[in-house]
MARRO-41746 format. One record per residue: residue number from 1; z, x, y of N, C-alpha, C in turn; chain. Coordinates in Angstrom, 3 decimals, padded with zeros to 6 digits. Layout:
<atoms>
  figu      n_c3      n_c1      n_c2     ca_c3     ca_c1     ca_c2      c_c3      c_c1      c_c2  kefi
   NUM         Z         X         Y         Z         X         Y         Z         X         Y     A
...
</atoms>
This chain:
<atoms>
  figu      n_c3      n_c1      n_c2     ca_c3     ca_c1     ca_c2      c_c3      c_c1      c_c2  kefi
     1   007.020   018.684  -006.287   006.323   018.723  -007.399   005.075   019.140  -007.728     A
     2   005.246   019.524  -008.743   004.137   020.217  -009.083   002.641   019.607  -009.718     A
     3   003.523   018.978  -010.501   002.609   017.775  -011.005   002.365   016.147  -010.324     A
     4   002.058   016.897  -008.964   001.604   015.559  -008.291   000.483   014.762  -008.226     A
     5  -000.017   013.527  -008.492  -000.969   012.910  -008.875  -001.293   012.109  -007.920     A
     6  -002.610   010.863  -007.706  -003.087   010.434  -006.728  -003.973   010.025  -007.397     A
     7  -003.906   008.697  -007.646  -005.188   007.745  -008.601  -005.559   006.667  -007.311     A
     8  -007.368   006.867  -007.401  -007.478   005.867  -006.290  -008.388   004.965  -007.647     A
     9  -008.382   003.278  -007.263  -008.860   002.633  -008.033  -009.629   001.458  -007.382     A
    10  -010.668   000.751  -007.700  -011.529  -000.240  -007.302  -011.259  -001.544  -008.206     A
    11  -011.800  -002.468  -007.426  -011.381  -003.938  -008.339  -012.031  -004.980  -007.035     A
    12  -012.702  -005.674  -008.026  -013.311  -006.909  -007.042  -012.865  -008.161  -008.456     A
    13  -011.964  -009.084  -007.786  -011.954  -010.263  -008.281  -012.088  -011.595  -007.464     A
    14  -012.361  -012.522  -007.573  -012.331  -013.799  -006.694  -013.161  -013.437  -005.433     A
    15  -013.973  -012.700  -005.036  -014.631  -012.674  -004.021  -013.695  -011.661  -002.794     A
    16  -012.662  -010.876  -003.627  -012.325  -010.087  -003.093  -012.164  -008.715  -003.539     A
    17  -012.449  -007.738  -002.864  -012.254  -006.638  -002.814  -010.862  -005.442  -002.528     A
    18  -010.659  -004.793  -003.653  -009.363  -004.262  -003.114  -009.327  -002.663  -003.878     A
    19  -008.965  -001.858  -002.891  -008.550  -000.154  -003.390  -007.450  -000.368  -003.695     A
    20  -006.852   000.207  -005.159  -005.709   000.288  -005.423  -005.040   001.636  -005.277     A
    21  -004.405   002.312  -004.286  -003.925   003.912  -004.199  -002.284   003.952  -004.906     A
    22  -002.688   004.990  -006.194  -001.028   005.159  -006.814  -001.034   006.523  -006.992     A
    23   000.705   007.071  -006.226   001.023   008.170  -006.363   002.161   008.181  -007.202     A
    24   002.494   009.814  -007.336   004.014   009.749  -008.543   004.804   010.690  -007.713     A
    25   004.568   010.484  -006.199   005.953   010.822  -005.544   007.359   010.094  -005.753     A
    26   008.295   010.201  -004.879   009.720   009.525  -005.143   009.443   007.821  -004.673     A
    27   008.460   007.918  -004.488   008.783   006.125  -004.041   009.017   005.609  -002.650     A
    28   009.057   004.436  -002.629   009.404   003.937  -000.980   010.968   003.949  -000.887     A
    29   011.568   002.966  -001.754   013.078   003.254  -001.657   013.849   004.807  -001.372     A
    30   013.400   005.123  -002.676   014.195   006.963  -002.078   013.502   007.291  -001.054     A
    31   012.245   007.073  -000.748   012.138   007.913   000.513   012.779   006.958   002.097     A
    32   012.767   006.031   002.006   013.771   004.829   002.843   015.269   005.442   002.923     A
    33   015.696   005.472   001.679   017.231   006.478   001.305   017.119   007.357   002.127     A
    34   016.512   008.409   001.916   016.340   009.888   002.428   016.408   009.716   004.333     A
    35   015.320   008.783   004.270   015.579   008.092   006.146   016.638   008.084   006.150     A
    36   016.872   006.859   005.999   018.298   006.065   006.678   019.513   007.245   006.909     A
    37   019.559   008.441   005.804   020.585   009.195   005.573   020.419   009.717   007.009     A
    38   018.911   010.648   007.514   019.191   011.564   008.722   019.137   010.532   009.956     A
    39   019.379   009.236   009.960   019.484   008.407   011.139   018.426   008.223   011.730     A
    40   017.022   008.503   011.336   016.095   007.971   012.114   015.591   007.095   011.109     A
    41   014.180   006.651   012.495   013.922   005.235   011.537   011.977   005.656   011.319     A
    42   011.993   005.108   010.250   010.142   005.328   010.170   009.586   003.854   010.309     A
    43   009.088   003.943   011.499   008.389   002.699   012.040   006.644   002.623   011.255     A
    44   006.392   003.775   010.099   005.049   003.500   009.741   004.099   002.079   009.100     A
    45   005.229   001.631   008.446   004.428   000.632   007.683   004.440  -000.786   009.085     A
    46   005.520  -001.005   009.494   005.556  -001.998   010.571   004.325  -001.678   011.613     A
    47   004.436  -000.742   011.822   003.032  -000.477   013.287   001.991  -000.694   012.245     A
    48   001.508  -000.442   010.910   000.510  -000.654   010.131   000.130  -002.377   009.949     A
    49   001.185  -002.987   009.485   001.289  -004.076   009.183   000.777  -005.239   010.763     A
    50   001.118  -004.791   011.793   000.822  -004.923   013.073  -000.542  -004.788   013.495     A
    51  -001.141  -003.575   013.136  -002.283  -002.987   013.281  -003.125  -004.206   012.107     A
    52  -003.117  -004.550   011.076  -003.750  -005.440   010.285  -003.863  -006.824   010.940     A
    53  -002.586  -007.504   011.664  -002.512  -008.840   012.096  -003.378  -008.757   012.889     A
    54  -003.507  -007.590   013.953  -004.316  -007.501   015.348  -006.089  -007.600   014.837     A
    55  -006.241  -006.731   013.711  -007.766  -006.949   013.339  -007.989  -007.927   012.442     A
    56  -006.980  -008.692   011.939  -007.584  -010.223   011.188  -007.619  -010.973   012.061     A
    57  -006.783  -010.904   013.276  -006.772  -012.241   014.603  -008.366  -011.748   015.259     A
    58  -009.026  -010.388   015.217  -009.722  -010.347   016.071  -010.906  -010.227   015.066     A
    59  -011.111  -010.537   014.142  -012.711  -009.962   013.424  -012.347  -010.856   012.008     A
    60  -011.495  -011.726   011.564  -011.273  -012.551   010.669  -012.027  -012.074   009.022     A
    61  -011.254  -011.025   009.055  -011.845  -009.873   007.936  -010.630  -010.425   006.506     A
    62  -009.649  -011.127   006.638  -008.564  -011.007   005.860  -008.422  -010.070   005.029     A
    63  -007.900  -009.390   006.056  -007.819  -007.553   005.345  -006.231  -007.458   005.397     A
    64  -005.325  -007.031   003.966  -004.302  -006.760   003.830  -003.795  -005.716   003.240     A
    65  -002.672  -005.325   003.202  -002.217  -004.193   002.445  -001.083  -004.377   002.193     A
    66  -000.687  -003.919   000.526   000.911  -004.100  -000.055   001.179  -002.799  -000.246     A
    67   002.476  -002.595  -000.397   002.951  -001.080  -000.491   003.826  -001.689  -001.809     A
    68   003.970  -000.918  -002.761   005.065  -001.346  -003.740   005.925   000.299  -004.509     A
    69   007.071   000.001  -004.481   007.473   000.727  -004.930   007.563   000.779  -006.487     A
    70   007.155   001.838  -007.361   006.768   001.587  -008.701   007.901   001.798  -009.631     A
    71   008.764   002.326  -008.775   010.317   001.681  -009.964   010.491   000.448  -010.304     A
    72   010.079  -000.188  -008.987   010.028  -001.772  -009.285   009.142  -002.656  -010.121     A
    73   008.128  -002.169  -010.598   007.279  -002.444  -011.275   007.150  -001.708  -012.445     A
    74   006.320  -003.064  -014.005   006.763  -002.248  -015.674   006.392  -001.253  -015.003     A
    75   007.032  -000.509  -016.386   007.149   000.758  -016.788   008.035   001.727  -015.560     A
    76   008.196   001.183  -014.615   009.822   001.413  -013.875   009.533   003.230  -013.611     A
    77   008.193   003.550  -012.904   007.721   004.979  -013.028   007.894   005.033  -011.536     A
    78   008.171   006.657  -010.919   008.627   006.858  -009.756   007.112   006.679  -008.827     A
    79   007.159   006.556  -007.782   005.679   006.541  -006.735   005.732   005.711  -006.462     A
    80   004.411   005.307  -005.691   004.066   004.257  -004.820   003.029   003.879  -005.113     A
    81   002.761   002.336  -004.790   001.444   001.433  -005.195   000.790   000.863  -004.030     A
    82  -000.078   001.296  -002.939  -001.067   000.648  -001.889  -001.889  -000.096  -002.506     A
    83  -002.341  -001.539  -002.249  -003.195  -002.335  -002.436  -003.546  -002.975  -000.816     A
    84  -005.152  -002.092  -000.725  -005.434  -002.754   000.215  -006.812  -003.653  -000.350     A
    85  -006.568  -004.763   000.646  -007.568  -005.690   000.056  -008.263  -006.268   001.181     A
    86  -009.940  -006.801   000.561  -010.510  -007.288   001.814  -011.558  -008.321   001.246     A
    87  -011.270  -009.972   002.121  -012.378  -010.485   001.746  -013.793  -010.424   001.719     A
    88  -014.584  -010.116   000.858  -015.896  -010.047   000.447  -016.950  -010.509  -000.315     A
    89  -017.560  -011.563   000.481  -018.498  -012.574  -000.457  -020.086  -011.211  -000.316     A
    90  -020.053  -011.412  -001.517  -021.759  -011.093  -001.788  -022.706  -012.130  -001.630     A
    91  -023.839  -011.405  -000.901  -024.471  -012.266  -000.634  -025.693  -012.326  -001.848     A
    92  -025.721  -013.249  -002.816  -026.668  -013.401  -004.183  -028.251  -014.239  -003.795     A
</atoms>
């Protein structure tokens, strides 16, 4: 895809700092369908979630990562949106 794009945004709302990473690639569903056709299993998302759980248990960071296929979001565009959030209370 020659018009590939990656957008990184930051957001701070109600004590939560988030990075929102958006691309215009094929999206999660299309990628998983392609992987299942080749009878291989992608463990990337599962392993990442396990690591986040370990980090949260050890350091109590309130860290989360949410991945969404953009075709399921308003506008129904292709690509993936990943939101990485951590609880962050600034000291005033």
